[in-house]
Every structure is written in structure tokens, then in C-alpha cells.
C-alpha positions as a printed Julia matrix, in Angstrom:
293×3 Matrix{Float64}:
 -29.46  -46.77   11.8
 -28.09  -45.2     8.61
 -30.94  -42.67    8.65
 -30.09  -41.6    12.22
 -26.41  -41.28   11.38
 -27.25  -39.12    8.37
 -29.51  -36.99   10.58
 -26.71  -36.46   13.09
 -24.27  -35.54   10.33
 -26.8   -33.05    8.95
 -27.32  -31.45   12.34
 -23.57  -31.21   12.93
 -23.01  -29.7     9.5
 -25.66  -27.04   10.05
 -24.25  -26.25   13.49
 -20.76  -26.03   12.03
 -21.88  -23.47    9.44
 -23.5   -21.26   12.07
 -20.51  -21.6    14.4
 -18.07  -20.82   11.6
 -19.99  -17.64   10.72
 -20.02  -16.56   14.35
 -16.31  -17.28   14.88
 -15.44  -15.44   11.69
 -17.36  -12.41   12.95
 -15.67  -12.51   16.33
 -12.28  -12.77   14.65
 -12.95   -9.78   12.43
 -14.26   -7.82   15.4
 -10.99   -8.46   17.22
  -9.1    -7.32   14.14
 -10.71   -3.87   14.31
  -8.95   -1.56   16.76
 -10.69   -0.66   20.01
  -9.92    3.01   19.4
 -11.83    3.01   16.08
 -14.83    1.32   17.66
 -14.97    3.82   20.52
 -14.72    6.74   18.12
 -17.58    5.4    15.99
 -19.8     4.84   19.03
 -19.11    8.34   20.33
 -20.69    9.84   17.21
 -23.88    7.75   17.52
 -26.9     8.11   19.79
 -27.42    5.24   22.23
 -30.52    4.04   20.34
 -31.6     4.22   16.72
 -35.34    3.72   16.18
 -37.2     3.24   12.9
 -40.82    2.54   11.99
 -42.64    1.97    8.72
 -44.06   -0.8     6.57
 -43.02   -3.47    4.12
 -44.58   -5.36    1.22
 -43.3    -8.89    0.59
 -44.01  -11.55   -2.01
 -42.62  -15.08   -1.95
 -43.77  -18.61   -3.01
 -46.73  -19.94   -1.04
 -44.61  -22.97   -0.21
 -41.2   -24.21   -1.39
 -41.65  -25.25   -5.02
 -45.03  -23.52   -5.46
 -46.16  -22.02   -8.77
 -48.05  -19.18   -7.03
 -46.89  -16.46   -4.67
 -48.19  -14.97   -1.45
 -48.37  -11.18   -1.0
 -48.23   -9.69    2.5
 -48.11   -6.22    4.04
 -45.95   -6.21    7.16
 -45.35   -3.65    9.93
 -41.76   -2.52   10.34
 -40.27   -1.47   13.64
 -36.62   -1.66   14.61
 -34.67   -0.62   17.68
 -30.87   -0.79   17.45
 -28.5    -0.08   20.33
 -25.03    1.12   19.46
 -23.49   -1.71   21.51
 -25.11   -4.31   19.23
 -28.5    -5.33   20.66
 -31.42   -5.06   18.25
 -35.13   -5.87   18.15
 -36.83   -5.89   14.76
 -40.17   -7.0    13.39
 -38.31   -8.41   10.36
 -34.9    -9.48   11.71
 -35.92  -10.83   15.12
 -34.27  -10.13   18.47
 -30.53  -10.58   18.81
 -27.04   -9.16   18.8
 -25.12   -7.55   15.98
 -21.32   -7.56   15.74
 -20.19   -4.5    13.8
 -17.05   -4.79   11.72
 -16.6    -1.17   10.72
 -16.33   -0.76    6.95
 -16.2    -4.54    6.54
 -19.9    -4.95    7.44
 -21.73   -6.83   10.2
 -22.6   -10.26   11.57
 -25.7   -10.98   13.66
 -27.22  -13.81   15.68
 -30.93  -13.62   16.5
 -34.05  -15.47   17.44
 -36.96  -14.87   15.1
 -39.31  -16.61   12.69
 -38.99  -18.39    9.37
 -42.01  -17.61    7.17
 -41.69  -20.59    4.8
 -44.6   -22.98    5.22
 -46.83  -25.52    3.52
 -50.48  -25.15    4.53
 -53.43  -27.21    3.36
 -55.24  -24.1     2.09
 -52.3   -23.39   -0.23
 -51.52  -27.02   -1.1
 -54.24  -29.68   -0.46
 -51.51  -32.34   -0.38
 -50.45  -30.93    2.99
 -53.47  -32.65    4.58
 -51.66  -35.96    4.13
 -48.07  -34.75    4.21
 -48.57  -32.73    7.38
 -48.69  -28.95    7.55
 -45.53  -26.91    8.09
 -46.35  -23.49    9.44
 -44.27  -20.41   10.24
 -41.79  -21.53   12.88
 -39.53  -19.92   15.49
 -35.98  -20.07   14.2
 -32.34  -19.37   14.98
 -31.08  -16.76   12.49
 -27.39  -16.2    11.73
 -26.58  -13.5     9.17
 -23.42  -11.93    7.76
 -23.1    -8.96    5.39
 -19.49   -8.26    4.42
 -18.19   -5.55    2.09
 -14.81   -6.36    0.51
 -13.94   -3.4    -1.68
 -16.38   -3.36   -4.62
 -17.49   -6.91   -3.81
 -19.89   -8.11   -1.12
 -20.74  -11.41    0.53
 -24.03  -12.04    2.26
 -24.85  -15.21    4.22
 -28.11  -16.19    5.93
 -28.44  -19.42    7.93
 -31.88  -20.42    9.27
 -32.58  -23.32   11.64
 -36.29  -23.95   12.21
 -36.83  -25.04   15.8
 -38.27  -28.3    17.15
 -42.01  -29.02   17.41
 -44.06  -31.9    18.77
 -44.83  -35.07   16.83
 -48.29  -36.14   15.71
 -49.82  -39.09   13.88
 -51.34  -38.77   10.41
 -53.79  -41.36    9.1
 -53.36  -41.75    5.35
 -55.98  -44.46    4.91
 -53.14  -46.9     4.21
 -51.91  -46.87    7.8
 -50.7   -44.32   10.3
 -47.27  -42.74   10.4
 -45.63  -40.07   12.53
 -45.06  -36.84   10.63
 -41.29  -37.02   10.29
 -40.51  -33.32   10.56
 -41.74  -33.27   14.15
 -38.95  -35.44   15.59
 -35.9   -33.18   15.13
 -37.3   -29.83   14.0
 -38.31  -28.48   10.61
 -34.81  -28.29    9.17
 -32.18  -25.73    8.25
 -31.04  -23.86    5.15
 -28.06  -21.68    4.24
 -28.21  -18.92    1.6
 -25.09  -17.3     0.14
 -25.02  -14.29   -2.18
 -21.8   -12.95   -3.73
 -21.74   -9.94   -6.02
 -20.58   -6.42   -6.83
 -21.72   -2.91   -6.03
 -23.36   -1.45   -9.14
 -23.88    2.08   -7.81
 -22.82    3.83   -4.63
 -23.47    7.45   -3.66
 -24.51    9.38   -0.55
 -28.18    8.6    -1.17
 -28.32    5.51   -3.39
 -26.7     2.09   -3.12
 -27.35   -0.62   -5.71
 -25.76   -4.06   -5.79
 -26.38   -7.43   -7.4
 -24.9   -10.89   -7.48
 -25.2   -14.65   -7.72
 -27.15  -16.62   -5.15
 -26.77  -20.21   -3.94
 -28.76  -22.09   -1.29
 -28.39  -25.46    0.43
 -30.68  -27.45    2.73
 -30.13  -30.13    5.34
 -31.8   -33.55    5.28
 -34.58  -32.46    7.65
 -35.7   -29.57    5.45
 -35.41  -31.75    2.34
 -37.49  -34.5     3.88
 -40.15  -32.14    5.21
 -40.72  -30.0     2.12
 -39.66  -32.19   -0.83
 -40.03  -35.87    0.17
 -43.02  -38.14   -0.44
 -43.33  -41.13    1.94
 -44.6   -44.27    0.2
 -47.77  -44.52    2.31
 -48.62  -40.87    1.62
 -47.98  -41.09   -2.11
 -50.42  -44.0    -2.44
 -53.14  -42.06   -0.6
 -52.96  -39.04   -2.9
 -55.18  -38.39   -5.92
 -53.57  -38.88   -8.35
 -50.99  -41.09   -6.58
 -47.41  -39.82   -6.36
 -44.3   -41.95   -6.58
 -42.29  -42.21   -3.36
 -39.42  -39.73   -3.27
 -36.7   -39.29   -0.67
 -34.98  -35.93   -0.86
 -31.59  -35.49    0.76
 -29.34  -32.7     1.92
 -27.36  -30.64   -0.58
 -27.87  -27.88   -3.12
 -31.4   -26.43   -3.13
 -31.31  -23.5    -5.55
 -29.18  -21.03   -7.51
 -30.11  -17.68   -8.95
 -29.71  -13.91   -9.05
 -30.22  -11.19   -6.45
 -30.58   -7.41   -6.7
 -30.68   -4.97   -3.76
 -31.32   -1.22   -3.56
 -31.03    1.21   -0.64
 -32.24    4.8    -1.09
 -32.03    7.56    1.53
 -34.97    9.74    0.5
 -34.17   12.51    3.0
 -32.65   12.76    6.46
 -35.45   10.65    7.98
 -37.08    8.5     5.29
 -35.45    5.41    3.83
 -36.5     3.02    1.04
 -35.11   -0.46    0.45
 -35.92   -3.17   -2.07
 -34.68   -6.7    -2.64
 -35.49   -8.93   -5.6
 -34.47  -12.57   -5.94
 -35.01  -15.08   -8.72
 -33.96  -18.59   -7.7
 -34.03  -21.8    -9.75
 -34.5   -24.99   -7.74
 -31.7   -27.54   -8.09
 -30.99  -31.12   -7.08
 -33.64  -33.01   -5.14
 -35.7   -29.84   -4.68
 -36.12  -29.59   -8.45
 -36.69  -33.33   -8.93
 -39.34  -33.67   -6.2
 -42.87  -34.59   -7.42
 -44.15  -31.98   -4.94
 -42.45  -29.16   -6.86
 -44.88  -27.3    -9.12
 -42.42  -24.77  -10.53
 -38.64  -24.58  -10.41
 -38.43  -20.79  -10.73
 -38.98  -19.17   -7.33
 -39.25  -15.34   -7.4
 -39.25  -13.23   -4.23
 -39.57   -9.51   -3.59
 -39.5    -7.25   -0.55
 -39.86   -3.46   -0.42
 -39.93   -1.26    2.68
 -40.34    2.38    3.65
 -39.17    3.45    7.09
 -38.68    6.66    9.05
 -36.17    7.41   11.77
 -37.67    8.43   15.11
């Protein structure tokens, strides 16, 4: 009973964060004058299209000591009214806040996973693959400072039984979805010109009880079946990591654009204490080149 109550509280908390971000965006949108919005739209084409490619590196699974490197296609269509479709950002709606920034809500994918080919322990823990997700993002510019928020809720999947050799159990992440996380980055602009923008700041991330249980917990029956055996560990919601972030945007010419983002996070709390964690430092990198059509 206590577990179910905690699960409900976790779901409500995650929903509250996403709702708060959305309401804040709507409030700021209302604050901007209709005249300014119409003037900005009048100077833009109906659609903005970009294509290109991206290179990304991130941990093979949360807490991994090795990284995965991938080359990704990049295509993005953005309508001036707010609709967008992107190979990286998903499909959704963007609320523009003028000079203050933007807030978006989209359906897309979360690439974090734990596969047996990357971590043999996943055969007993249950694999967690790339999942469809609800994505809420905010990027606000407040003078020289900026605030960036990304909330990800991995969507529900079906349950399945796993036989550990010490008895069967239902893979717990399947009952209510894979879990949700919230990332917050706050920092300052380091350089800003017509062609180059550079900014950096402090990062913090939190996870709900579902994500903690799925990626950092060790059920007793699974721990006994592993070689060598692992002690049971129940991870809970709360702080997941803290670190540094650096972002660069470079307009190479009127058509070509380069962007890069580097993050170095240090796992905290139950994520750091989990026996499944191989390394607390979690580096990530993404670089992209794109051309306007």
C-alpha cells in the first residue's frame, strides 16, 4: 500500500512539474503584446526548413563507464505559428516568448536504455529500450542569464515475467511506464555576437521513483541470481545528478549553422549509491551541422 501511494505521489509530482512549465509559458505568452507577435510573424516565412546531421555521445546506460557514439540525421520543419517536426526534438508545439525565449511540448523518444548487449545484467533485470516519451522543454533568456528546463516522461509499456532461477517476478518498470526525469540548467552567456553565441552553467537533474527503480534498483531475487551476487537496493525519487554544461551556436554563413553541447554530470543520491552504477561521472556530447532550405 505504501509503495502504491509513493508511486501516485511520484506521478503527481512529475505531472505538476510539466503542468507548471506549460502554465508558466502560457502566462509569459500572454504577457507579450499581440502587436509585437504579429510584427515578428510578418517578417518570417510561413515555414523554416533545415536539414543536416548530428554526432552524439552519451553513456550506454545510466551509470555506465562506457559511452555510445551515434551519427543521426537532422531534419526540422518549423511553422511560424508554433508547430514543429524534428528528428531530434520530436513533433509538437512551440510557444514563443519573444526575447524571453521559448517553451515547447512534444511527443518524441527518450534514447536512454539498458540493453543486454551493453550490460549483461539486463538479462535478469529486464531490458529498457528507447521509449516514446512526452517532452516538455523551456529555454528562457533573462538578461545575461539563462534557464533551461527539460522534462521527460517515458511512456507505458506492457508487463512481462522474468525467470531469475530463484522464482519469477514481473519486471516492475512495465506496470506504470519507464519513469520520468527533470533536468535544469542555469547559467550565463559567455559570448554573444551576430554569428557566435556561447553560454555555460550549472546543471541539476532529478528522477521519479519509477525511473529510479527501473535503472538503479536491484530486486532481492535478481541480486541473488547474478554472478557475482549483488545486494538488494531500492532506489527512490530525488536528486539524480549535478554538473556543468556548455553550449555553442555558430552561424557559419547565411545558410549553414553549427551547434555543440557538452555536459559533464556527476551522479548523486541513490543513483550514485546503486550497485548497478559503474561510474559516477557521466559525460555527454552532441554536435550538429545543418543548412536552411
